Each structure stands twice: as C-alpha cells, then as structure tokens.
C-alpha positions in Angstrom: 7.4 30.1 -20.9 9.5 27.6 -18.9 8.1 24.2 -18.3 6.7 23.8 -14.8 8.5 21.4 -12.5 5.5 21.3 -10.1 3.7 18.0 -10.3 0.1 17.6 -9.3 -0.4 14.9 -6.6 -1.8 11.6 -7.7 -3.3 9.6 -4.8 -4.3 6.0 -5.0 -6.7 4.2 -2.6 -5.7 0.7 -1.8 -8.4 -1.4 -0.2 -6.7 -3.9 2.0 -9.2 -4.5 4.7 -10.2 -8.1 3.7 -9.5 -11.1 5.9 -8.2 -13.3 3.1 -10.2 -16.2 4.5 -10.7 -17.8 1.1 -6.9 -18.1 0.8 -6.8 -19.9 4.2 -4.6 -19.2 7.2 -4.9 -16.4 9.7 -2.8 -13.7 7.9 -4.7 -11.3 5.7 -3.9 -11.7 2.0 -2.5 -8.2 1.7 0.1 -9.0 4.4 1.2 -12.4 2.9 4.7 -12.4 1.6 5.6 -13.3 -1.9 9.3 -13.6 -2.6 10.0 -11.9 0.7 7.7 -8.9 0.3 4.0 -8.4 1.3 1.4 -8.1 -1.4 0.4 -4.6 -0.1 4.0 -3.4 -0.3 4.3 -4.8 -3.9 1.0 -3.0 -4.8 2.2 0.3 -3.4 5.6 0.0 -5.2 3.8 -0.6 -8.5 1.5 2.4 -7.9 4.6 4.6 -7.3 6.3 3.3 -10.4 3.2 4.3 -12.3 3.3 7.8 -11.1 1.3 7.9 -7.9 2.6 10.3 -5.3 0.7 9.1 -2.3 -1.4 6.1 -1.2 -4.3 5.8 1.2 -4.5 2.2 2.5 -7.7 1.0 4.0 -7.0 -1.6 6.6 -9.1 -3.7 9.0 -9.4 -2.4 12.6 -6.5 -3.7 14.8 -4.1 -4.3 11.9 -2.7 -0.8 11.6 0.6 -1.7 13.2 1.1 -4.8 10.9 0.4 -2.7 7.8 2.6 0.1 9.0 5.5 -2.4 9.4 4.8 -3.9 6.0 4.8 -0.4 4.4 7.8 1.0 6.3 10.0 1.1 3.2 7.3 2.2 0.8 8.5 4.5 -1.9 5.6 6.9 -1.4 3.8 8.2 1.7 1.0 5.8 2.9 -1.8 7.0 5.1 -3.5 4.0 6.9 -7.2 4.4 7.5 
C-alpha cells in the first residue's frame, strides 16, 4: 500500500483579544512589533513551522482590520473571530 499524501488538518486557536494594558501603551500586545514583526505574526509563523495548517485568531471587537493587516503574510490561513 502506498503512503498517503493526504494530511489531516491541524488547527490552532490563538487567543489575542487582550488589551496589553499591563505592558503599557495603547497598542494591544499581540500587535506590538518585535524586530519589525508583530507578536501575533511571529506566533502564527511558529505554529505553522510546527505543523499547524490553519489558525483561528480570537481578537477584540474593532481590531479585526489591524489583525488582518498584521497577518496578511501569514504562512497559513488565519480566521479572525
């Protein structure tokens, strides 16, 4: 029997709805840039490197566009909820 090339989906849930108030400033922690890349983008990239095929990113109301922009170049599909 030949080895299957079909891979089961692996979906990660990224909870990024916090305000980051303890960190200070007005930008949520997940959207803060570290070395030119947001923390949420770095997290999703690491999940993809670990084998995740998709990510569901939980964001605070009103920040969907900011997260969509931060994840525009994500290596896996990201559903913002």
